[in-house]
Each structure stands twice: as C-alpha cells, then as structure tokens.
N, C-alpha and C positions, 0 to 999 in steps of 0.2 A: 535378804531375799531367802524365803524359808525353803528347806528340801522341796517340796512340791514344783512349787513354782520354777525352781533351779532346772527340775525332771520335766517338766513340760517344754520350757525351752530347749531343753537338750534335744528331745524328740522332735520337736520341730527342725530344728535344724539339720540332725540324721534322716528325717523324710525327705525333707528337700535334697539333700545330696544322694537317697537312693533315688529319687525320681529323676535327676541330673544323670546319676549312673546308668540308669535302665534309658534313658534317650540317648547318652551318649554308646551304649552297646548296639543301638540299632539303628542311629541315624549316621548318615556318611554324606559325602558331598553329592550323591544322585539321589538324597532324599532320604526318608524313612523307609525302612523295609522288614516286615514281619516275616517274611519269608524264611524259615529255618530249613531250607534243603543242606546237603551235603556241602555242598561250596560255599552256601550263607553262612554255615557252621563255623565252616574255618575262617571267614571273614569277621563274623561277629565272635569269636571266643579267642582269636588268634593275632587278631586286629586291633578291633574297635574297642573290645572289653579291656585289655592291657593299657591300651593308649589313655582310656577315661578312667579307669582305676590310677594310671600313674600319675597323670594331669590333677587329679584328686588329692594323691597323697604329697605330690610335688607342691600344690597350694598350701596343703595343710599344714608341713613343714616352714614355708615361707611365712607364712601367716601366724605360726607358733614363734617363728624368730624374731618376727615383726613385734609382737605382743610382748617378746622378753625384752627386746631393743627399747621399746619407749617405757617398760617398768624399770628397765637398767639407769636408763639418762633420764627416767623423769620428762622426757620430751614428746609429744604427741607427732612430732613431724621425725623422729627417729624411724628406720628401717632397717633391714637384716644386710643391706649392703654400705651400711656406714663405715665399718672397721675396714673397709678396703679388699672385701670377701670379693666383689665383683669384677675391681681390676687385677684383680690376682689370679681369679680365675680364666680371665680373658688372655692374661699373659701366660698360664698355662698351657692352654688351647692352642696359641699360636705358636709356642716353642715345641708341642707336640706334631703340629701340622709341618713345622721345620723338619723335624726328625722323619716324617714320612717321606718327604721328599726326597730325603738322603740315604732311604730304606734300612733306618737304624732299627735294631731288633729292640730298643728301649721303647717305641709304641707299641710291639705286640705282647710288650709285658704291661705297661702302664695304662696305654689306649689313652685316646681323647679325652672321655669321660672322668679317668684318674686323673690327667692332667689339670683338667679342671678342677677336683676335688682338690688336689693335691695346692694346686695357685691360690686357691681360695683360703684355705688353712694356714698357708705362708702370709698371705696377706695380713690377717689376724694377727698372727704371731708377729710381723714386721709391726703392727700399730703397737702391740703390746710392748716391745723393744723399746720403741720411740719414747711411749708414754713411761719408760722407766718402771713397769709394773702396771698394777691394776687396781691402786689404791685411789686412785683420783677418776672420778667418772667424766670429770670436764676436759682433765689432760688427755685420758685416754678418745673421749670424742673427737677434739684437737688432733691428737695424732692419726685416727683413722681417716679425717680428711685429709692427711697430709701426704700419707701412705696413697691414698685413692690417686692424687695429682700426679704422685711420681710414677705409679705404676702404669697410669694413665698416660703420660706421656711415654713411658717406655714403650707402650701398646702402640703409640702413633707410630714412634721411631720404627718401630719394629713392620708394621704395615708399610713405612715410605722405603724399608731396605726390600721388602717383600712383598711388590706390590700384586703377585698372582695368590695371595693368601687373603686379600682383603673380603673377597666374596664366599669363602667358608667362614672367617671370622665375623662377617655381617650375619651371617644366618645365626651362629650362637649368640650374635648380640640380640638379635630380634627373638630368641626364643623359638623353641621346637618341641613339640608333642609329638610328631609323625611315627618317631622311630621308637618310642618306649616299647619294651618288652617285657615279657613276666619276671625274668632277670631283674629289670629293672622296678618295676613293681614290689619284688620280693627285697632287695635290698633297701627302697624307701619305706615299705612298711615295718621294717626292723629297726631302723634309724628313728624314724616318728616314734614307736614304741618305747625306746631306750629315751629319747630325748621328753616325751612327755612324761614318763614315769619320774624323771629327776627332776622336772620342771614343777610336776604338782607336788612332789614332795618338800621342796622348800618354799611353794607358793606361801606358806604364811608368814615368814621372813619376809615376802614383798611385800604383805601388806604393812607391815611395819616400817620397810625403809620408804615405802610411796608418802609417809608422814614425815621423810626428812633424815639424812644422815645422823644427826644428834640426837633425835627421838630413837633411833635405830641403836645408836651406841651405848644410848641410856639402859636398853633394854638388855643389853649386853650380846648382841647379835654379833658374829664374826663376820662384819663388813667383807674384809678382805678375800676370804674363803669363798664367799657368798658370789660376790662379783666374778672370781674366778672360775667358778663352775656356772656360772649363766654365759658368761664370755665362751665358754668350750661347749655348752650345748648352741648358742647360737652359731657358732663357726660351725658344729657339727650337721645341724639343721637346713642350713642355708648353702654349705660346699656340699651336700647330696645331694639338695633339690637342684643347684645350678649346673653340677655336673650331670646330670640327665635331663634337663628341660633347656639349659642356656639361661642367659640373664632375663629375665620376666619382671618387667617393671611395674610396681604401683601395689603388687598382692599386699607384699607385707605391710607395706604402710597403711595401704586402706582396711584391709580386713579385722585388725583391732578398733579402728574407728567405728565399723560395722554393727558388732556388737559390744560396744562400751556402756551403754544404756540397758542391754539384757543382763551384764553380770552386775548390776548395782554398787560397784566401787571393789568388787572382792575379787582379787588378782587370782585366785584359783578358778573362778568361772570365767574371767576375762580372757587368761592365757588359752583354757579349753575352748572355749567358744572361737576365738582368734583362730585358732588350728582348723576347725570346721568350717568356719567362715572363709578361710583363704583357699580351701578347697571347694567350695561353690564356687567361689568367685574364680579362679582359674579354671576348671571345669567350666562352667557357665562360657565365659571367655572361650574354650577350645571348641563348644559348641557353635558359638557364634562364628567363630575361625571358619570352620568347616562349610557355615552355610550362606553366609551373606554375599559371596560374590560364587557359589557353588556352579558349576564343577571345580573353581579356583579355588585353593584355599591359601588363604594370608598366614602370616606369621601370627601365632598367639600374642606374642607381644605387643602386637600395635594394637591389639584389641583391648588387652589391660591397660597400655599405657592412655588410650582416649576414653576409655571408662574411669580411670584413675582419675584423670584430669578434668572431666566434667564434675566428678565427686567432689575434689578438691576446691572447685571454683562454686561448688554448691556451697561447701564449709564455709569459704571465705563470706562469701556473698552473706550468709546466714551470720556469722560472727560480727559485719559491718552493720547488719541490721539490729543486732541486739546492742552493739555499742551506741547507737544513735536514739535509740529507744530507750 
C-alpha cells in the first residue's frame, strides 16, 4: 500500500468520524436540534459533545487494544478482554460499590472508575503471574481464560452475597456513555495518544512477528520485551476504556476485522485503522442507542453486541461459502 492510498483511507475514516461527532453533538433522544440558544449550547457543549467524543475515544482504545491482541496472539478472534481485564474490572466495581454502602473514605479517593481501572490491570497481572511470565503466547492466552473464569465466579459469588448491588453491576456490564464528562475525555485522549505512539513505534516488529516466532527470532527481535510492551499497552488501553464506559462487547473484536482489507497486511496501518474503526463503531452504536427507542435510551453495550453478533455471523457464513466453493 502506497503512502497515497494510506492517506486516502485515513482521510476517509477521519471524515466518517467527524460526521458522526457532528451528529452526536446535535442528536438527542428528542431528535436533531440545530438551535444554539444559551440553554442548547449548554446541552451541546457540556453533555452531548463530551459524550460523543468520549464514546469515540473509548471505542478507539478498545479497537486499538483488539488489534494488538489479535496481532500478539495471531488469532483473529482475540479481543481486549482476553486476559481477564473484564472480569477484574467488574470485580473492582463491585468492591467499590460495597465500600460505598459502608461509607468508606476509600471510594472518595479511588472512585468506581478507579476501581474498574485497577481491577482490569490486576486481572491482566494475575494472568501474567499464572502464565509464569510473558514468553509464551499460548500459555498467556490460556492463563487469561482461566483468570476470567475464576474472577467471573468471584463476581457471581459477590452478587449472590450482595444482591442489592446487582442492578448497579448490570449497568456497568451493559456499558454506559451517558455520564462521560470532559475530564473523562481528557484522560482517554492522553491515554490513547500514549498507547498509539508506543504501538506505532514497535509496529515494524509486529510485521516480523506475524510471520511466526521462529522468523522473528531469526531476525534478532527481542520477543519477550516486545510481548511485555504490547501487553502493557493492551492493559492500559482496555483498563482506561472500561473504567469510563463499562464493559462494551464486540468493539475490540470487530474493529480490526472491519479494516483488515484496508491495511493491506501492514501492522502499522492495521493498528491505526483499528483504533479509528473502534471509535466509529462505538460512536455509531451510541447514536443508535439514543434514537432507536427515543426518548428512551438503551445501553450501548446491547447495540454493540447485536451488531457484533450479526457481523460475526456474516463472517462465518462467508467462510462456509468459501470452504464449499
């Protein structure tokens, strides 16, 4: 792919993003309003715009993390929650809510978002410890599955003991963009910038890793350090997005698939496009969540799950047709 083609595709994705951001700023549960009176300006610039930007940034973080996971494990079905970050974040939220009930000052210091972020990072760290390090991708992948099961069981036990917390936890599990603020937008923008810079710097090594571990070792690549860096970026991006929007399904899995043909096999283009596609997917889903049953809003995670499920079924159907042809 030439630089001209890359630039054309990048401009196209950014243009779609800009259009969705504009729609998100003026589209509410009551329809589109172009009136910018004083009251409307407050709604647009203090509620709708940060919500739309936040949804885009959260989707971009999940899309980038999904692209990293699929490149790291060389598995097209890998997603950002594969290493136990989702179960860890949910457990962190449950613990923070429990502290809220007993009036602990810990909540004021850490907060529910902080609890989700710490829980996500601890879930990934537990997977690393169980795998005995980061030298084997298969071992790490299996450890992530085991940690997810263990933490999922802990979450089930937690809600069984404290059924009064179930509704709050369910809101977190279904994803929520309605409470995004400018502070959340700033935090996610800084995190996304850091993650993108690190990822793009090491993306040439990912091109070699895509050819196989033996090939990468032959080229003298430090695979252990590379894996650790990628896992760190994946955990940071996923933890930040989950802490702000909850557990939003399928964005990190579907976004890399949507742009795979655009990247022409180059990891740098693939990861950058995956981030933008993730932002487009989540923001578009958020707009649907606002309008499908207006004036009632549905959780955005339901929309992404339905869209992601339909997309995966389409991929499965195509692969079956290709196998028979």
